[in-house]
C-alpha positions in Angstrom: -71.5 -30.0 -17.2 -73.2 -29.3 -13.9 -74.7 -32.1 -11.8 -77.6 -29.8 -11.2 -78.8 -30.4 -14.7 -79.1 -34.1 -14.0 -80.8 -33.6 -10.7 -83.4 -31.4 -12.4 -84.1 -33.7 -15.3 -84.3 -36.9 -13.3 -87.7 -35.8 -11.9 -90.7 -36.6 -14.2 -92.7 -33.6 -12.8 -90.0 -31.2 -13.6 -89.6 -32.6 -17.1 -93.3 -32.2 -17.6 -93.1 -28.6 -16.5 -90.2 -27.9 -18.9 -92.3 -29.4 -21.7 -95.2 -27.1 -20.9 -93.0 -24.1 -20.6 -91.4 -24.9 -23.9 -94.8 -24.2 -25.5 -95.2 -20.8 -23.7 -94.7 -19.1 -20.4 -97.2 -20.1 -17.7 -98.4 -19.1 -14.2 -98.2 -21.4 -11.3 -102.0 -21.9 -11.5 -101.8 -23.0 -15.1 -99.1 -25.5 -14.2 -101.1 -26.8 -11.3 -104.1 -27.4 -13.6 -102.1 -29.0 -16.4 -100.0 -31.3 -14.2 -102.6 -32.2 -11.6 -100.1 -31.3 -8.8 -100.8 -29.4 -5.6 -99.8 -25.7 -5.6 -97.1 -26.3 -2.9 -95.6 -29.2 -4.9 -95.7 -27.1 -8.1 -94.0 -24.2 -6.4 -91.3 -26.5 -5.0 -90.5 -27.9 -8.4 -90.5 -24.4 -9.9 -88.0 -23.2 -7.2 -85.7 -26.1 -8.2 -86.0 -25.1 -11.8 -85.5 -21.4 -11.1 -82.5 -22.1 -8.8 -80.8 -24.3 -11.5 -81.4 -21.7 -14.2 -84.0 -23.6 -16.2 -86.7 -21.0 -15.8 -86.9 -17.3 -15.1 -89.7 -15.4 -13.4 -91.5 -12.6 -15.2 -93.6 -10.3 -13.1 -97.0 -9.0 -14.3 -98.4 -6.9 -11.5 -99.2 -9.5 -8.7 -98.7 -12.5 -10.9 -95.5 -14.5 -11.5 -95.2 -16.0 -14.9 -92.6 -18.7 -15.4 -90.7 -18.9 -18.7 -88.2 -21.4 -20.0 -84.5 -20.3 -20.0 -82.7 -22.5 -22.6 -79.1 -21.9 -21.3 -78.9 -25.2 -19.2 -80.4 -27.1 -22.2 -77.7 -25.6 -24.4 -75.1 -26.9 -22.0 -76.7 -30.4 -22.1 -76.9 -30.3 -25.9 -73.1 -29.5 -26.0 -72.4 -32.5 -23.7 -74.5 -34.8 -25.9 -72.9 -33.7 -29.2 -70.1 -36.3 -29.2 -72.6 -39.1 -28.5 -74.9 -37.8 -31.3 -72.0 -37.8 -33.7 -71.1 -41.4 -32.7 -74.6 -42.6 -33.4 -74.9 -40.7 -36.6 -71.6 -42.2 -37.9 -72.9 -45.7 -37.0 -76.3 -45.1 -38.5 -74.6 -43.8 -41.7 -72.5 -47.0 -41.8 -75.6 -49.2 -41.4 -77.4 -47.2 -44.1 -74.5 -47.6 -46.5 -74.4 -51.4 -45.7 -78.1 -51.8 -46.4 -77.9 -49.7 -49.6 -75.2 -51.9 -51.0 -76.5 -55.3 -49.9 -77.8 -57.6 -52.5 -81.5 -58.4 -52.2 -82.1 -62.0 -51.1 
């Protein structure tokens, strides 16, 4: 998995942008309003997200609309899968133990 994914996700502003873009595509102005960031700061974060493949730009006349691209998240999900299985197995074991335990 690419280190770029971690460098994107480590920043809380970029995570907040991804959460908003998960709901629907948005313009820079909408993101500025929602996140209470300056326009230059918002554009900087969007450039990082675009360069790392997390968002794509849709053009509508003069406007740029940013949309989530799930490909990097799919890569992250694949990396997390073995850990998810590990925890699921442990939680299943705990559940079985609690189900078979005599009440006190």
